[in-house]
LOTIMAR-940375 format. One line per 2 residues: number of its first residue (from 1); for each residue x, y, z of C-alpha. Coordinates in steps of 0.02 Angstrom, whole numbers, always signed. Each point is the difference from the previous one (the first is absolute). Example, Ala and Ser with C-alpha at 12.3 -4.5 7.8 and 13.67 -1.06 7.14 Angstrom:
% LOTIMAR-940375
1) +615,-225,+390 | +69,+172,-33 $
***
This chain:
% LOTIMAR-940375
1) +5571,+3588,+4504 | +27,+33,-184 $
3) -124,+113,-91 | -48,-141,-119 $
5) -56,-106,+149 | -120,+131,+70 $
7) -154,-36,-111 | +7,-187,+37 $
9) +16,+32,+186 | -145,+123,-1 $
11) -111,-126,-89 | +22,-124,+142 $
13) -9,+125,+143 | -145,-25,+119 $
15) -89,+163,+38 | -97,+28,+160 $
17) -188,+14,-8 | -95,+126,+103 $
19) -176,-28,+62 | -47,+183,+5 $
21) +78,+162,-61 | +130,+75,+116 $
23) -18,+175,-72 | -136,+126,+30 $
25) -112,+60,-138 | +2,+180,-54 $
27) -41,+116,-143 | +35,-51,-179 $
29) +179,+23,-59 | -62,+140,-112 $
31) -44,+97,+158 | +161,-31,+97 $
33) +157,+107,+20 | +156,-105,-29 $
35) +173,+20,+77 | +157,-100,-35 $
37) +92,-92,+138 | +167,-72,-53 $
39) +146,-95,+74 | +118,+63,-137 $
41) +90,+125,+112 | -67,+152,-93 $
43) +19,+179,+60 | +10,+174,-75 $
45) +178,+48,-47 | +86,+81,+148 $
47) -107,-89,+130 | +88,-109,+127 $
49) +54,-170,-65 | -68,-164,+65 $
51) +120,-92,+113 | +39,-186,-9 $
53) -140,-94,+88 | -99,+159,+31 $
55) -187,-13,+29 | -42,+183,-28 $
57) -84,+82,-149 | +1,+156,-108 $
59) -151,+97,-59 | +1,+46,-183 $
61) -99,+158,-37 | -53,+4,-183 $
63) +10,+190,+1 | +184,-8,+47 $
65) +101,+29,-159 | +156,-92,+60 $
67) +39,-161,-95 | -32,-165,+87 $
69) +155,-97,+51 | +14,-183,+44 $
71) +108,-33,+152 | -22,-190,+1 $
73) +174,-68,-30 | +47,-180,-33 $
75) +124,-85,-115 | -144,-117,-45 $
77) -123,+138,-45 | -15,+62,-178 $
79) -47,+185,+0 | -1,+19,-190 $
81) -191,-8,-10 | -15,+141,+127 $
83) +132,+101,-92 | -94,-21,-165 $
85) -176,+33,+66 | -54,+53,+174 $
87) -169,-83,-31 | +85,-170,+20 $
89) +8,+27,+189 | -110,+153,+26 $
91) -143,-8,-129 | -68,+174,+33 $
93) -24,+38,-185 | -101,-162,-21 $
95) -111,+50,+147 | -35,+170,-78 $
97) -47,-87,-162 | -120,-113,+95 $
99) -77,+151,+87 | -23,+88,-168 $
101) -91,-155,-66 | -110,-7,+156 $
103) +71,-169,+55 | +52,+75,+168 $
105) -73,+150,+89 | +158,+103,+22 $
107) +186,-7,+36 | +60,+49,+173 $
109) +121,+145,+19 | +107,-93,+127 $
111) +73,-174,-23 $
***
């Protein structure tokens, strides 16, 4: 599908309706600790790489000073956004800004 065709297709897409919420209620977002979960193949530099088709994960400790590397490799995947700004795939800085404004309770140490 071409990018120009996406808006028209979305406008005609039928979305499911749900009779009742499928999530549980909890404290306000301003009282919650937030962690990032990503499928971008991120890991601290020097950590083991993700293998093709792997279903494992890496923990990113925000107190670890090593740079974050992306091990997701595909000829169809443009990594230039990640290279320019880590927040594109790992918006840790944006979360800290939200915590400072009181929009979220806090930012988790581990992601």
